[in-house]
Steps between C-alpha positions, in 0.01 A plus 500: 500500500147495366214620718234333284263266685637143499765605246321313222648744247860442608694239304776271627763756399347768724345703218172667594250535218308826525435553129228316307459529123151403386426425135141599425472355150693288250383706203680800353436756228864465382690189389859565613731225375696458825176460695265307273591224254415587138235227485337635817437310821214286633298724730323396817122485473315778679383258770863424586594866550474680832191715549544841655366363829756219495782739416399714797468205740841363402664842515344566842661182632842599369464849650404347835833317498721792404459596134521878473523546124286359220569545129230421244624347178378292207496442205379855493307556825297788357323277247328312782137619492468532878843659550346802676322272747814298572699818557237650730484182710878477538526872578302430819796298631795666681744450211690698240339432162684520169439380145698368205341592166583546134318838517303448177168590668617642833373851417149367567595407858673812632218596734442150642873461565509828691184431700642166616838636600716356222808718470754278322479326165742286303447544127642259242661666197775314318575745221477871429477413130147459367590223253695301757216539748262355243739213428542393861142556616336388172272803544511863379444683829823694546339845500243404764768357730744787458234768548352320800841487668519878463142528631579292809799721576287812453237356737763455771552123499837343580584331169755229432553387141597133461718415198581136423826512304576256219831496318479615139149634548482787748842506670590792270231703679654486848636852474178630341309368800745663741454831316126445550570567871672833434193719545245252636469383864496131407713194564586292194574142608694274268409135553715207397310271261383202708404144398137387504305238315465584131703825487800349313748623760870436482801673651612644165188722492557639848647844571672471837548747782864547399402546133257775597752682716759478220253681274447762769870565560565522127243780472534692826806606703543268798487799732146577381363151573374498858423179692183549705403339826282195432185458705476203739408180311548684170530287188689770314838668515430870465691778325451846362686735271607815678255786444241268338153520656433127498707188556568158353541156650597145409313186604758224461294190576726282286859614553479655845180386675362676806371185670666565838257781576196371309173575679260418213231242444280465191135403470391400149163594356380143551595508866832318507773626733852515358774560754742611227468631145731221380336221699319224308303396809169656603266476798124497452365785712174542309402133512565493872292815555211365293510176698436704814837417651749744655764620255767583761650147502533508120664843513742398774601178324564689174707769671707249696571309177650804326850443362785732589560603139278516185275203565802273550683617186799623698745500208489643148553146373175383661321810373601412145342153510190533274299231680502715814330790314239270351395386847406859586211700357530761228535846653149615407340229714731566796444873524748780432 
């Protein structure tokens, strides 16, 4: 049972939400096709985005009620001009801080990350091939990203590399990515391609959990593939190859969702609370805060309204209905 005051972060299925993901900005220095529609997205005006003071005030309320981990996302969180200030403010709270980044400019932030106690980073990298990287991101920054991943490892950070797999594009790199873990203390996490507004998703493009493991067993003896113990509330199913330094994992949000143990909430850069990545409904935290009203009732109502599975899409058939994706935001305006 939860020990949080008033249990406002416990939903009707008994799930306690101790993990808050905060998007700091809707902008990004890459243009990944699965995240941002080719034509771009309408961005919130600056006046509609949370200030660093508002981010801190909202986060402080969540921490008061039981949040113990905060992840900063975007867009690309590091392109926010006051990122250092936001990080310093949040570091004053009794929480574990982590960041999701594309690592293009992260070398400039090594010291500020260390000073503010950030130990873990999730880095997005969908191909180890420079040309493919350029195709999917619409930018030529492969060398910066690759070298910065090596720099983060050298500087002692816990690094996870997120790979969104798409059939016919990068699924032939699954084994290359696993070999990437041979001598490096990293976790490569393969993510099933998920539907969002404007990303042209369909099931035929998705590389499933079973597809990934078939690739693995075709390339490595079964006896060398070790199943690791997953952490509590983990989104991934974790493995390693015997005698490899690092590990790999699969996040199967589509074919094998982890909703039963979900403990995550998402706050968008314009201050809307999403109780699920797949949910089309949002709750206006920022507007309530700016009106001088308490935000706890809004938080509690949003948490209690959370569906048991994937924002109500409890079957693959429902997930494949295009109108459901169009009701949700594009990924870049939700936060990675």
